[in-house]
MARBA-3410 file (N, C-alpha, C, O; in Angstrom, 1 decimal):
261
96.8,90.5,129.4,96.6,91.5,128.5,95.2,90.9,127.9,94.9,89.7,127.9 ~ 94.3,92.1,127.4,92.9,91.6,126.3,93.5,91.4,124.9,94.4,92.2,124.6 ~ 93.0,90.5,124.0,92.9,90.7,122.5,91.8,90.9,122.2,90.9,90.3,122.8 ~ 91.5,91.9,121.3,90.5,92.5,120.7,90.7,92.2,119.0,91.5,92.6,118.2 ~ 89.8,91.4,118.8,89.5,91.3,117.0,88.1,92.3,116.7,87.0,92.1,117.1
88.5,93.2,116.0,87.5,94.3,115.2,87.4,94.0,114.0,88.4,94.1,113.3 ~ 86.1,93.6,113.3,86.0,93.1,112.1,85.0,94.5,111.7,83.8,94.7,112.0 ~ 85.8,95.5,110.8,85.0,96.5,110.1,85.7,96.9,108.7,86.7,96.4,108.3 ~ 84.7,97.9,108.1,84.7,98.0,106.7,85.6,99.5,106.8,85.1,100.4,107.5 ~ 86.8,99.6,106.2,87.1,101.1,106.4,86.5,101.7,104.9,86.4,101.0,103.9
86.1,102.8,105.0,86.0,103.7,103.7,86.7,103.8,102.6,86.2,103.8,101.5 ~ 88.2,103.8,103.0,89.5,103.7,101.9,89.6,102.5,101.4,90.2,102.5,100.3 ~ 89.0,101.4,101.8,89.3,100.3,101.5,88.4,99.0,100.8,88.6,98.0,100.1 ~ 87.3,99.7,101.3,85.6,99.3,101.1,85.7,97.6,101.1,85.2,97.0,100.1 ~ 86.3,96.9,102.3,85.9,95.6,102.1,86.2,95.4,103.7,87.0,96.2,104.2
85.6,94.2,104.6,85.5,93.9,105.8,87.4,93.5,105.8,88.1,92.9,105.0 ~ 87.8,94.3,107.1,89.0,93.7,107.2,89.3,93.5,108.7,89.3,94.5,109.5 ~ 89.6,92.3,109.1,90.0,92.1,110.9,91.5,93.3,111.4,92.6,93.8,111.0 ~ 90.9,93.3,112.3,91.8,94.4,113.1,92.2,93.6,114.7,91.2,93.3,115.4 ~ 93.2,93.4,115.1,93.5,93.1,116.1,94.3,93.8,117.0,95.4,94.3,116.6
93.8,93.7,118.4,94.6,95.0,119.7,94.8,94.1,120.4,94.1,93.2,120.6 ~ 96.1,94.3,121.0,96.3,93.9,122.2,96.3,95.2,123.4,97.1,96.2,123.2 ~ 95.6,95.1,124.5,95.4,96.5,125.3,95.1,95.5,126.7,94.8,94.3,126.8 ~ 95.5,96.5,127.7,95.5,96.0,129.1,93.9,95.3,129.3,92.9,95.5,128.6 ~ 94.2,94.2,130.7,93.2,93.8,131.4,92.8,94.8,132.5,93.7,95.6,132.9
91.5,94.8,133.0,90.8,95.5,133.8,91.8,96.2,135.0,92.0,97.3,135.4 ~ 92.3,95.0,135.4,93.1,95.3,136.4,94.6,96.0,136.7,95.0,96.5,137.7 ~ 95.2,95.8,135.0,95.8,96.8,134.3,95.8,97.8,134.0,96.8,98.5,134.0 ~ 94.3,98.1,133.6,94.5,99.5,133.0,94.2,100.7,134.1,94.2,101.9,133.9 ~ 93.9,100.1,135.4,93.8,101.1,136.7,95.3,101.9,136.8,95.5,103.2,136.9
96.1,101.0,136.7,97.5,101.9,136.7,97.5,103.2,136.2,97.6,104.3,136.6 ~ 97.3,102.5,134.5,97.6,103.7,133.5,96.6,103.6,132.3,96.5,102.6,131.5 ~ 96.2,104.4,132.2,94.7,104.5,131.0,95.4,104.5,130.1,96.5,105.0,129.9 ~ 94.5,103.6,129.2,94.7,103.1,127.7,95.3,104.2,126.8,96.1,103.8,126.0 ~ 95.2,105.2,126.9,95.4,106.5,126.2,96.5,107.3,126.6,96.7,108.4,126.1
97.4,106.8,127.7,98.2,107.2,128.2,99.5,106.1,127.9,100.7,106.2,128.4 ~ 99.2,105.2,127.3,100.2,103.7,127.2,100.8,104.3,125.7,100.2,104.8,124.8 ~ 102.4,103.9,125.7,102.8,103.6,124.3,102.0,102.7,123.6,101.2,101.8,124.0 ~ 102.3,103.2,121.9,101.4,102.5,121.1,102.5,101.6,119.9,103.3,102.1,119.1 ~ 102.3,100.3,119.9,103.1,100.0,119.1,102.3,99.5,117.9,101.3,98.8,118.2
102.8,99.9,116.2,101.7,99.7,115.2,102.7,98.2,114.5,103.8,98.4,114.0 ~ 102.0,97.0,114.6,102.9,95.9,114.5,102.2,95.1,112.6,101.1,94.6,112.6 ~ 102.8,95.2,111.6,102.5,94.9,110.7,102.8,93.6,110.0,104.0,93.2,110.0 ~ 101.8,93.0,109.3,102.3,91.7,108.9,102.6,91.4,107.8,102.3,92.1,106.8 ~ 103.4,90.1,107.6,104.1,89.7,105.9,102.5,89.5,104.6,101.4,89.9,104.6
103.4,88.8,103.8,102.6,89.1,102.6,101.7,87.6,102.7,100.7,87.6,102.0 ~ 101.8,86.7,103.2,100.9,85.9,103.4,100.0,85.6,104.7,99.3,84.7,104.9 ~ 100.4,86.7,105.5,99.7,86.5,106.8,98.1,87.9,106.8,97.5,88.4,105.8 ~ 97.7,88.0,108.2,97.0,88.8,108.2,97.3,89.4,109.6,98.3,88.9,110.1 ~ 96.8,90.2,110.4,96.9,90.9,111.5,97.2,89.8,112.5,98.1,89.9,113.3
96.5,88.8,112.5,96.5,87.8,113.6,97.9,87.2,113.6,98.2,86.7,114.6 ~ 98.9,87.1,112.6,99.8,86.5,112.5,100.8,86.7,113.6,101.4,85.6,114.0 ~ 101.2,87.9,114.3,101.7,88.1,115.4,101.3,87.5,116.5,102.0,87.3,117.5 ~ 99.9,87.1,116.6,99.4,86.7,117.9,99.6,85.4,117.9,100.1,84.8,118.9 ~ 99.2,84.7,116.6,99.2,83.3,116.7,100.8,82.8,116.7,101.0,81.6,117.1
102.0,83.5,116.2,103.1,82.9,116.3,104.6,83.6,116.8,105.7,83.2,116.6 ~ 104.2,84.7,117.6,104.8,85.4,118.6,104.5,85.4,120.3,103.7,84.8,120.9 ~ 105.6,86.3,120.7,105.5,86.2,122.2,105.0,87.7,122.2,105.2,88.4,123.2 ~ 104.3,88.3,120.9,104.0,89.7,121.5,103.3,90.2,122.7,103.6,91.1,123.4 ~ 102.1,89.3,122.8,101.2,89.3,124.2,101.9,89.7,125.3,101.8,90.7,125.9
102.8,88.5,125.6,103.8,88.5,126.7,104.5,89.8,126.8,104.3,90.5,127.7 ~ 105.4,90.1,125.8,106.3,91.3,125.5,105.4,92.4,126.0,105.8,93.0,127.0 ~ 104.0,92.7,125.3,103.3,93.9,125.5,102.8,94.1,127.3,102.5,95.2,127.9 ~ 102.7,92.8,127.7,102.1,93.1,129.0,103.4,93.6,129.9,103.2,94.3,130.9 ~ 104.5,93.2,129.6,105.8,93.5,130.6,106.1,94.9,130.5,106.3,95.6,131.5
106.1,95.7,128.9,106.1,96.7,128.7,105.3,98.1,128.9,105.6,99.3,128.9 ~ 103.7,97.0,129.0,102.9,98.1,129.2,101.9,98.8,127.6,101.1,99.7,127.5 ~ 102.5,98.1,126.7,102.2,98.7,125.6,100.4,98.1,125.1,99.8,97.1,125.4 ~ 100.0,99.3,124.3,98.9,98.9,123.4,99.6,98.7,122.0,100.3,99.6,121.4 ~ 99.4,97.3,121.3,99.7,96.7,120.2,98.5,96.7,119.0,97.6,95.8,119.1
98.4,97.4,118.1,98.0,97.4,117.0,97.9,96.7,115.8,98.7,97.0,115.0 ~ 97.2,95.8,115.6,97.9,94.9,114.2,97.0,94.7,113.0,96.3,93.7,113.1 ~ 96.8,95.4,112.2,95.9,95.8,111.0,96.1,94.7,109.9,97.1,94.0,109.9 ~ 95.3,94.7,109.1,95.5,93.4,108.2,95.1,94.4,107.0,94.2,95.2,107.0 ~ 96.1,94.1,106.0,96.0,95.0,104.7,96.2,93.9,103.2,96.6,94.3,102.1
95.8,92.7,103.6,96.0,91.9,102.4,97.2,91.8,101.8,98.1,92.1,102.5 ~ 97.4,91.6,100.6,98.8,91.3,100.1,99.2,92.8,99.3,99.6,92.7,98.1 ~ 99.0,94.0,99.9,98.6,95.1,99.1,100.0,95.7,99.1,100.3,96.4,98.2 ~ 101.4,95.3,100.3,102.4,96.0,100.1,102.0,97.6,101.0,102.8,98.6,101.0 ~ 101.0,97.4,101.6,100.8,98.6,102.1,100.9,100.0,101.4,101.7,100.9,101.8
99.9,99.9,100.2,100.5,100.6,99.3,98.5,101.1,98.6,97.5,100.4,98.7 ~ 98.6,102.2,98.3,97.1,102.7,97.8,97.0,101.9,96.3,97.8,102.1,95.3 ~ 96.1,101.0,96.2,96.5,100.4,94.6,95.5,100.8,93.6,94.5,101.5,93.8 ~ 95.8,100.3,92.4,95.1,101.0,91.3,93.6,100.7,91.2,92.9,101.4,90.4 ~ 93.3,100.0,91.9,91.7,99.4,91.9,90.9,100.2,92.5,89.7,100.1,92.3
91.6,101.2,93.5,91.1,102.1,94.4,90.8,101.8,95.8,90.2,102.4,96.7 ~ 91.4,100.7,96.0,91.7,100.2,97.8,92.9,101.2,98.0,93.8,101.5,97.2 ~ 92.7,101.7,99.0,93.6,102.8,99.5,94.1,101.8,100.9,93.6,101.9,102.0 ~ 95.0,101.0,100.6,95.4,100.6,102.0,96.8,101.5,102.7,97.1,101.2,103.8 ~ 97.4,102.4,102.0,98.2,103.2,102.6,97.6,104.1,103.5,98.0,104.2,104.7
96.5,104.8,103.0,95.6,105.9,103.4,94.9,105.3,104.7,94.8,105.9,105.7 ~ 94.4,104.1,104.5,93.9,103.5,105.7,94.8,103.6,107.1,94.7,104.1,108.2 ~ 95.8,102.9,106.6,97.2,103.0,107.4,97.3,104.0,108.5,97.1,103.9,109.7 ~ 97.5,105.3,107.4,98.1,106.4,108.1,97.0,107.6,108.6,97.2,108.4,109.5 ~ 95.9,107.5,107.9,94.9,107.9,108.3,93.6,107.9,108.9,93.2,108.4,109.9
93.0,106.8,107.9,91.7,106.2,108.7,91.7,105.4,110.0,90.9,105.4,110.8 ~ 92.9,104.5,110.0,93.0,103.9,111.2,92.8,104.3,112.2,91.9,104.0,113.0 ~ 94.3,105.5,112.3,94.4,106.1,113.3,93.1,107.1,114.1,92.8,106.9,115.2 ~ 92.5,108.3,113.4,91.6,108.3,113.7,90.2,107.5,114.1,89.4,108.0,114.9 ~ 90.1,106.2,113.6,88.9,105.3,114.3,89.3,104.9,115.2,88.5,104.4,116.0
90.9,104.9,115.7,91.4,104.3,117.1,91.3,105.5,117.8,91.1,105.3,119.0 ~ 91.4,106.4,117.5,91.1,107.8,118.6,89.7,108.1,119.0,89.4,108.6,120.1 ~ 88.9,107.8,117.9,87.5,107.8,118.2,87.0,106.8,119.1,86.5,107.1,120.2 ~ 87.2,105.4,118.6,86.8,104.4,119.9,87.6,104.2,121.1,87.1,103.5,122.0 ~ 88.6,104.6,121.4,89.7,104.3,122.2,90.4,105.5,122.9,90.9,105.4,124.1
90.3,106.4,122.4,90.8,107.8,122.8,92.4,107.7,122.5,93.1,108.4,123.1 ~ 93.0,106.7,121.6,94.1,106.4,121.2,94.9,107.5,120.4,94.6,107.4,119.2 ~ 95.8,108.4,120.7,96.1,109.7,120.4,97.7,109.7,120.6,98.1,110.8,120.7 ~ 98.5,108.7,120.6,100.1,109.0,121.1,100.7,110.0,120.4,100.5,110.4,119.2 ~ 101.5,110.4,121.6,102.7,111.5,121.1,103.6,110.5,120.3,103.6,109.3,120.3
104.5,111.7,119.6,105.5,110.5,118.7,106.3,110.0,119.6,106.6,108.8,119.5 ~ 106.7,110.7,120.8,107.7,109.4,121.6,106.9,108.7,122.5,107.3,108.4,123.6 ~ 105.7,108.4,122.3,105.0,107.2,122.6,104.5,106.2,121.3,103.8,105.2,121.5 ~ 105.1,106.6,120.0,104.5,105.7,119.0,105.8,105.1,118.7,106.9,105.5,119.0 ~ 105.6,103.9,118.0,106.3,102.6,117.2,105.7,102.1,116.3,104.5,101.9,116.1
106.7,101.8,115.5,105.9,100.9,114.1,107.0,99.9,113.8,108.2,100.1,114.1 ~ 106.7,98.7,113.2,107.3,97.8,113.2,106.7,96.7,112.2,105.5,96.7,111.9 ~ 107.5,95.7,111.7,107.0,94.7,110.6,107.9,94.0,110.1,109.1,94.4,110.1 ~ 107.4,92.6,109.5,108.5,91.5,108.9,108.3,91.7,107.7,107.5,92.5,107.4 ~ 108.9,91.0,106.9,108.9,91.3,105.7,108.3,92.0,104.9,108.8,93.1,104.9
106.9,91.8,103.8,106.2,92.9,103.7,106.1,94.0,104.9,106.5,95.2,104.8 ~ 105.5,93.7,105.8,105.3,94.7,107.1,106.7,95.7,107.3,106.7,96.8,107.7 ~ 107.8,95.1,106.9,108.9,95.8,107.3,109.0,97.1,106.0,109.6,98.1,106.1 ~ 108.4,96.6,105.2,108.5,97.6,104.0,107.8,98.3,104.4,108.2,99.5,104.3 ~ 106.5,98.0,105.0,105.4,99.1,105.4,105.8,99.8,106.3,105.3,100.9,106.3
106.6,99.3,107.5,107.3,100.2,108.8,108.0,101.2,107.9,107.7,102.4,107.7 ~ 108.6,100.7,107.5,109.5,101.8,106.5,109.0,103.0,106.0,109.5,104.1,106.2 ~ 108.1,102.7,105.3,107.3,103.5,104.2,106.7,104.5,105.2,106.9,105.7,105.2 ~ 106.0,103.9,106.0,104.9,104.9,107.0,106.1,105.8,108.0,106.1,107.0,108.0 ~ 106.9,105.2,108.6,108.1,105.7,109.3,108.6,106.7,108.8,108.5,107.8,109.4
109.1,106.7,107.8,110.2,107.6,107.0,109.5,108.8,106.0,110.0,109.9,105.6 ~ 108.2,108.1,105.9,107.6,109.6,105.1,106.6,110.4,106.3,106.1,111.5,106.1 ~ 106.6,109.7,107.5,105.9,110.5,108.3,106.6,110.6,109.7,105.9,110.6,110.7 ~ 107.8,110.7,109.7,109.1,110.9,110.7,108.4,111.4,112.2,108.5,111.0,113.4 ~ 107.7,112.4,111.7,107.0,113.3,112.9,106.4,112.7,113.7,106.3,113.3,114.7
105.8,111.4,113.6,104.6,110.4,114.0,105.2,109.3,114.8,104.5,108.6,115.6 ~ 106.7,109.0,114.8,106.9,107.7,115.3,108.5,108.0,115.9,109.3,108.7,115.2 ~ 108.8,107.3,117.0,110.0,107.4,117.9,111.0,106.7,117.2,112.2,107.1,117.0 ~ 110.4,105.5,116.7,111.2,104.4,116.3,110.6,103.5,115.4,109.4,103.2,115.7 ~ 111.2,102.9,114.0,111.0,101.8,113.2,111.6,100.5,113.1,112.9,100.4,113.0
111.1,99.7,113.2,112.1,98.4,112.9,111.4,97.6,111.6,110.2,97.5,111.4 ~ 112.3,97.3,111.0,112.3,96.5,109.6,112.7,94.9,110.0,113.9,94.7,109.8 ~ 112.2,93.9,110.4,112.6,92.7,110.4,112.3,91.7,108.9,111.3,91.3,108.4 ~ 113.6,91.5,108.7,113.5,90.7,107.5,112.7,91.3,106.1,112.1,90.8,105.1 ~ 113.0,92.8,106.3,112.0,93.4,105.4,112.7,93.5,104.1,113.9,93.3,104.0
111.6,93.8,102.9,112.1,94.3,101.7,112.7,95.7,101.8,112.0,96.7,101.5 ~ 113.7,95.9,102.1,114.2,97.2,101.9,115.1,97.7,101.0,116.0,98.5,101.3 ~ 114.9,97.1,99.9,115.5,97.5,98.8,114.7,97.0,97.4,114.4,95.8,97.4 ~ 114.2,97.8,96.4,113.6,97.1,95.1,115.0,96.8,94.2,114.9,96.4,93.1 ~ 116.1,96.8,94.7,117.0,96.1,93.8,117.0,94.8,93.5,117.9,94.4,92.7
115.8,93.8,94.3,115.6,92.7,93.8,115.2,92.4,92.5,115.3,91.3,92.1 ~ 114.6,93.7,91.6,114.6,93.5,90.5,115.4,93.0,89.3,115.2,92.3,88.4 ~ 116.5,93.7,89.9,117.8,93.4,89.3,118.5,92.1,89.5,119.0,91.2,88.8 ~ 118.3,92.2,91.2,119.4,90.9,91.8,118.5,89.6,91.1,119.2,88.8,90.5 ~ 117.1,89.3,91.2,116.3,88.3,90.9,115.2,88.4,89.9,114.1,88.0,90.1
115.7,89.0,88.3,115.1,89.5,87.3,113.9,88.1,87.1,112.7,88.4,87.0 ~ 114.1,87.2,87.1,113.2,85.9,86.7,112.5,85.5,88.0,111.8,84.5,87.9 ~ 112.6,86.0,89.3,111.5,85.3,90.1,110.0,86.0,90.0,109.5,87.2,90.1 ~ 109.5,84.7,89.7,108.0,84.8,89.5,107.3,85.8,90.6,106.2,86.2,90.1 ~ 107.5,86.2,91.7,107.2,86.7,93.0,106.9,88.3,92.0,105.9,89.0,92.1
108.0,88.6,91.3,107.7,89.9,90.5,106.5,90.3,89.9,106.1,91.4,89.7 ~ 105.9,89.2,89.8,104.5,89.6,88.6,103.5,90.1,90.0,102.5,90.6,89.7 ~ 103.7,90.0,91.2,102.8,90.3,92.2,103.2,92.0,92.3,102.4,92.7,92.8 ~ 104.4,92.6,91.8,104.6,93.9,92.1,104.0,94.3,90.8,103.1,95.0,90.8 ~ 104.5,93.8,89.7,103.3,94.3,88.3,102.2,94.5,88.4,101.7,95.4,87.8
101.4,93.6,89.3,99.9,93.9,89.4,99.6,94.9,90.3,98.4,95.3,90.3 ~ 100.8,95.5,91.4,100.2,96.2,92.4,101.1,97.9,91.7,100.5,98.9,91.9 ~ 101.9,97.9,91.3,102.4,99.1,90.9,102.5,99.4,89.6,103.0,100.4,89.2 ~ 102.0,98.3,88.5,102.2,98.6,87.0,103.8,98.1,86.8,104.5,97.4,87.5 ~ 104.1,99.0,85.3,105.1,98.5,84.9,106.4,98.4,85.8,106.5,99.4,86.5
107.4,97.4,85.9,108.7,97.1,86.8,109.7,97.9,86.1,110.9,97.6,86.5 ~ 109.7,99.0,85.0,110.8,99.4,84.5,111.5,100.5,85.0,112.7,100.7,84.9 ~ 110.2,101.4,85.7,110.7,102.5,86.2,110.3,102.2,87.7,110.1,103.3,88.2 ~ 110.2,101.2,88.7,109.9,101.1,90.0,111.1,101.6,91.1,110.9,102.1,92.2 ~ 112.3,101.3,90.4,113.7,101.5,91.4,113.7,102.9,91.0,113.8,103.2,89.9
113.5,103.6,91.8,113.7,105.2,92.2,112.4,105.7,92.3,112.3,106.9,92.5 ~ 111.3,105.1,92.3,110.1,105.6,92.4,109.7,106.1,93.7,110.5,106.3,94.6 ~ 108.2,106.4,93.8,107.8,106.7,95.3,107.6,105.2,95.8,107.3,105.1,97.0 ~ 107.7,104.4,95.3,107.4,103.2,96.2,108.7,102.4,96.5,108.5,101.2,96.5 ~ 110.1,102.9,96.7,111.2,102.3,96.6,111.7,102.9,98.2,111.4,104.0,98.6
112.3,102.0,98.9,112.5,102.4,100.1,113.6,103.5,100.2,113.5,104.6,100.8 ~ 114.5,103.2,99.6,115.7,104.1,99.1,115.6,105.5,99.1,116.3,106.2,99.7 ~ 114.5,105.8,98.2,113.6,107.0,97.8,112.9,107.8,99.4,112.9,109.0,99.9 ~ 112.4,106.8,99.7,111.9,107.4,101.4,113.2,107.6,102.1,113.0,108.4,103.0 ~ 114.5,106.9,102.1,115.3,107.0,103.0,116.1,108.4,102.7,116.5,109.2,103.6
116.0,108.6,101.4,116.6,109.9,100.8,115.9,111.1,101.1,116.5,112.1,101.3 ~ 114.5,111.0,101.1,113.8,112.1,101.2,113.9,112.4,102.7,114.4,113.4,103.2 ~ 113.3,111.2,103.4,113.6,111.8,105.3,115.0,112.5,105.4,115.3,113.5,106.0 ~ 116.2,111.6,104.6,117.2,112.4,105.5,117.2,114.0,104.6,118.0,114.7,105.2 ~ 116.7,114.5,104.0,116.8,115.7,103.5,115.7,116.8,104.0,115.4,117.9,103.5
115.0,116.1,105.2,114.0,117.1,105.5,114.5,117.7,106.7,115.4,116.9,107.3 ~ 114.4,118.7,107.3,114.6,119.5,108.5,114.3,118.9,109.5,113.7,119.7,110.2 ~ 114.3,117.5,110.2,113.3,117.0,111.2,114.1,116.0,111.9,115.2,115.7,111.4 ~ 113.4,115.6,113.2,114.5,114.3,113.8,114.1,113.3,113.0,113.0,113.4,112.3 ~ 114.9,112.1,113.0,114.3,111.1,112.0,114.1,109.9,113.4,114.7,109.9,114.5
113.1,109.1,112.9,112.7,107.7,114.1,114.3,107.2,114.5,115.3,107.6,113.9 ~ 114.2,106.5,115.2,115.6,105.6,115.6,115.2,104.5,114.7,114.0,104.3,114.5 ~ 116.3,103.5,113.9,116.0,102.7,113.0,116.5,101.6,113.6,117.6,101.8,114.2 ~ 115.7,100.2,113.5,115.9,99.3,113.8,116.2,98.1,112.5,115.2,97.5,112.1 ~ 117.2,97.8,111.9,117.2,97.0,110.8,117.6,95.6,110.9,118.9,95.5,111.0
116.9,94.5,111.0,117.4,93.3,111.1,117.1,92.1,110.2,116.0,91.9,109.7 ~ 118.1,91.4,110.0,118.0,90.2,108.8,118.6,88.8,109.0,119.8,89.0,109.4 ~ 118.4,87.7,108.9,119.3,86.7,108.9,120.0,86.5,107.9,119.6,87.0,106.8 ~ 121.3,85.9,107.9,122.3,86.0,106.7,121.8,84.7,105.7,122.2,84.6,104.6 ~ 121.1,84.0,106.2,120.6,83.1,105.1,118.9,83.2,104.7,118.1,82.3,104.5
118.7,84.2,104.8,117.3,84.9,104.2,117.7,85.6,102.7,118.8,86.2,102.4 ~ 116.8,85.4,102.0,116.7,85.8,100.6,116.9,87.2,100.6,117.8,87.7,100.0 ~ 116.2,88.0,101.3,116.2,89.3,101.4,117.6,90.0,102.1,117.8,91.2,102.2 ~ 118.5,88.9,102.6,119.7,89.3,103.2,120.5,90.5,102.1,120.6,91.7,102.4 ~ 120.9,90.2,101.1,121.4,91.1,100.3,120.6,92.7,100.4,121.1,93.8,100.7
119.3,92.5,100.1,118.6,94.1,100.3,118.9,94.4,101.4,119.3,95.5,101.5 ~ 118.8,93.9,102.1,119.3,94.6,104.0,120.6,95.2,103.8,120.7,96.5,104.0 ~ 121.6,94.6,103.5,122.9,95.1,103.2,122.8,96.4,102.4,123.6,97.3,102.6 ~ 121.8,96.6,101.2,121.9,97.8,100.6,121.4,98.7,101.2,121.8,99.9,100.9 ~ 120.5,98.6,101.9,119.9,99.5,102.8,120.6,100.0,104.2,120.3,100.9,104.9
121.5,99.4,104.4,122.7,99.3,105.6,123.4,100.4,105.1,123.3,101.5,105.6 ~ 124.1,100.1,103.9,125.0,100.8,103.0,124.6,102.4,102.7,125.2,103.4,103.0 ~ 123.4,102.1,101.9,122.8,103.6,102.1,122.6,104.6,103.2,122.8,105.9,103.0 ~ 122.2,104.0,104.3,121.9,104.7,105.6,123.4,105.3,106.5,123.4,106.2,107.3 ~ 124.5,104.4,106.0,125.8,104.8,106.2,126.4,106.0,105.1,127.1,106.9,105.5
125.9,105.8,103.9,126.5,106.8,103.1,125.5,108.3,103.6,126.2,109.3,103.8 ~ 124.2,108.3,103.9,123.9,109.4,104.1,124.0,109.4,105.8,123.2,110.0,106.6 ~ 125.0,108.9,106.3,124.8,109.3,107.6,124.1,109.3,108.7,124.3,110.1,109.6 ~ 123.0,108.2,108.4,121.9,108.1,108.9,122.3,107.1,110.2,122.9,106.0,110.0 ~ 121.8,107.6,111.5,122.3,106.6,112.5,121.0,105.3,112.5,119.8,105.6,112.5
121.5,104.2,112.5,120.8,103.0,112.4,121.4,101.6,113.3,122.5,101.4,113.8 ~ 120.6,101.1,113.4,121.3,99.6,114.6,121.0,98.9,113.1,120.0,99.0,112.3 ~ 122.1,98.1,113.0,121.9,97.1,111.7,122.3,95.7,112.3,123.5,95.4,112.4 ~ 121.5,94.8,112.6,121.6,93.4,113.3,121.3,92.2,112.2,120.3,92.0,111.6 ~ 122.6,91.4,112.2,122.7,90.8,110.9,123.3,89.5,111.9,124.3,89.7,112.6
122.8,88.1,111.8,123.3,87.0,112.2,122.3,85.8,111.5,121.3,85.9,110.7 ~ 123.3,84.6,112.2,122.7,83.4,111.3,120.9,83.3,111.5,120.6,83.2,112.7 ~ 120.2,83.2,110.7,119.1,83.1,110.8,118.1,83.3,109.3,118.4,83.9,108.3 ~ 117.1,82.6,109.6,116.1,82.5,107.7,114.9,83.4,107.9,115.0,84.3,108.8 ~ 114.1,83.3,107.2,112.9,84.1,106.9,111.9,83.4,107.6,111.0,82.8,107.0
111.8,83.4,108.8,110.9,82.6,109.9,110.6,83.2,111.6,111.1,84.2,112.2 ~ 109.8,82.5,112.0,109.1,83.5,113.3,110.2,83.1,114.2,110.5,84.0,115.0 ~ 111.2,81.8,114.3,112.2,81.9,115.4,113.0,83.5,114.9,113.3,84.2,115.9 ~ 113.3,83.9,114.0,114.1,84.9,113.9,113.0,86.5,114.5,113.4,87.5,115.0 ~ 112.0,86.3,114.2,110.9,87.2,114.7,110.8,87.6,115.7,111.0,88.7,116.1
110.2,86.4,116.4,110.2,86.2,117.5,111.3,87.0,118.8,111.1,87.6,119.8 ~ 112.4,86.5,118.1,113.8,87.3,119.3,113.8,88.6,119.0,114.0,89.4,119.9 ~ 113.8,89.1,117.7,113.7,90.6,117.3,113.0,91.4,117.3,113.4,92.5,116.9 ~ 111.7,91.3,117.6,110.6,92.1,118.1,111.1,92.7,119.6,111.3,93.9,119.9 ~ 111.3,91.5,120.3,111.6,91.6,121.6,113.0,92.9,121.4,113.0,93.9,122.0
114.0,92.5,120.6,115.1,93.4,120.8,114.9,94.5,120.2,115.6,95.4,120.5 ~ 113.9,94.6,119.3,113.9,96.3,118.5,113.0,96.9,120.1,113.3,98.0,120.6 ~ 112.1,96.1,120.6,111.6,96.9,122.0,112.6,97.3,123.1,112.4,98.3,123.8 ~ 113.5,96.5,123.2,114.7,96.9,123.9,115.5,97.9,123.5,115.8,98.7,124.3 ~ 115.7,98.1,122.5,116.3,99.0,121.4,115.7,100.5,121.5,116.2,101.6,121.6
114.3,100.0,121.5,113.5,101.7,121.7,113.1,102.1,122.8,113.0,103.3,123.0 ~ 112.8,100.9,123.9,112.1,101.2,125.1,113.1,101.2,126.5,112.9,101.6,127.6 ~ 114.2,100.6,126.1,115.2,100.3,127.2,115.1,98.9,127.6,114.4,98.2,126.8 ~ 115.5,98.3,128.7,116.2,97.0,129.1,114.7,96.3,129.3,113.8,97.0,129.7 ~ 114.8,95.0,129.1,113.3,94.5,129.5,113.0,94.2,130.7,113.8,93.7,131.5
111.8,94.5,130.9,111.5,94.6,132.3,111.7,93.4,133.2,111.3,92.4,132.6 ~ 112.1,93.3,134.1,112.3,92.0,135.2,111.1,91.5,135.8,110.0,92.1,136.1 ~ 111.4,90.3,136.0,110.2,89.7,136.9,109.2,89.0,136.4,108.6,88.1,136.9 ~ 108.8,89.7,134.8,107.5,89.1,134.1,107.7,88.4,133.3,107.1,87.3,133.3 ~ 108.8,88.6,132.5,109.2,87.6,131.5,108.8,86.1,131.6,108.6,85.6,132.8
108.7,85.2,130.5,108.1,83.9,130.6,106.8,83.5,130.3,106.5,82.3,130.4
END
């Protein structure tokens, strides 16, 4: 597979951002053009950028075997939100970036060919995009994601809460607001549309595990079909490496044989 880094200045963000793409090599692209391939948007966590998945995971090997195009944007520490300072990271991700990729590469995948996944902050972002735009994605994965804002009640003195105040303003009304994953889930369930297949995974030794249990319970109460995977594991790349592969098996079928390794 070929790796592209594209430094660009989105109009919605007004700062240079690195964008990473995994695309077929010349020999591979002959069998299936890039604009006919399935596309995976893969979102990074709070302390990383779009390069993290390439640096720390097996995603290039997995993408080769599935024939995927992988899009790995960088959104700084924005939580995939439109920020009060005018940097519109959510709008960039759902509007400007897809249009830019269609213009550059002809990427305009059908719903059945579109997936979105992320880890930690990226899991929050994947749920935000996928549940708010269910007509655009066939499957969503949150790996060790921030799946509920109940952490504000569970961990009221956590110094990380200051980051949310910086991005979202007062924390008093954040739970139940348009920034709350449980609200996205509720709104998606009430729409007369087919929801993406949901894959939620979190290690039992992860600080975010209680939040994932809350999200799982909410899915059950709303009778939303989902795959909830828990096992021993921490908030680390050992867990995410394993579960990005399992998510793709969940979304696309059994891992292709003969190429793995």
